[in-house]
N, C-alpha and C positions, 0 to 999 in steps of 0.2 A: 714564810716559805716552807716548803716541804722538800724532802730529799730522800735519796736511796744511797746507801753505802754498801759496797761489796769489798771486803778486805780479808786477806789472809796473812798470818804471821807465823814465823818459824823462829824458835829459840832453842838453842842447843847449849847445854851447860856441863862443865866438868866440876863435880861437886863432892869432894871428900867431906866426911863428917867426923866429929869427935864427941863421944859420950862423956859429958862433964859429971853428971850424977845419974842415978837410976832413972830419973824422969826428964832430965834436961840434956839436950844435945845441940851443938852448934855446927854450922856448915858454911862453906863459901868456896869461891873460886871464880874462874873466868867464864864468860859466855859469849856466844855469837848470836846476833839478832838480825832478822830481815823481815820487811813488810812490803806488800804490794796490793793495790786495789784501785777502785774507781768510786768517785762521788758525783752524783747527778743531783742538781738543785733546780727547783722551779717555784715560781710564785703560785700559791694555791687559790688565788681569786683573780677575776678578770680585770686586772689593773694594768694599764699601759702608760707609757710615757710618750706623749705626742711630740714629734719633731717636725721640722719644716717639710713641706711637700705632702702633708697628710698621711704619713706613714706612722705606724706604731712600733715601738721598741719593746719587745717582751723581755722578761727577766728569767732566762733559763741559762744554766751554766753546767759544764761537765769538766771534771778534773781527773787526772791520773795521779794516784798516790803511790809514790815509790820512795821508800826509805832506803837510803844507802846502807850497805852492810855496816853494822855496828859491832864493835867489840867492847866488852865491858866486864864488870865484876859484880859479884853479889855476895852478901853476908846475911845469914839468917839463924834463927833458933827455933827449936821445936820443944814444947813442954807437954809431957803426958799428964793430962788432967786426971784420967782414970785409965784402966786397962784398955778400954776401947775408944777413948776420946782424947784428942790432942789439940793443941793450939800452936800456931806458928806465926812468926813475923819475919819479914825479909826486906832488905834494902838492896836496890839495884842502882848501878851508876854507869853511865856512858859519857862520852865527851859532850853530847847534846841533850841529855835528859837524866833525871833521877826519879826513882819510884820507891814507894814504901807499900808493902802489901801485908795483909793479915788473913788468917783463915782458920777454920775448925775442921778437923778430920774425924770421921766416925767409921770404925772398922766393924764390918758385919760379921 
């Protein structure tokens, strides 16, 4: 099957941070999350299911994606690898999902 996804997400967080050492800081706090979009799927080859009376049933579907507003919390850390480069890791939690993210930053 092939499909097309159109999605937008909004996340707003209140995030105080604390500098533990010269290179390491931690942060955390509450956040608000919202997502909305559309998903369209279809079979990408001419395959049909034949049903009585000689009609064909195609495989096409369309869905609305609407995430209810979620409140959650997050906790993370930033480590300064060098003066211009940093590494971060973060954990996010809501009643319906958990996530762990990592990333590098480079200051120009």
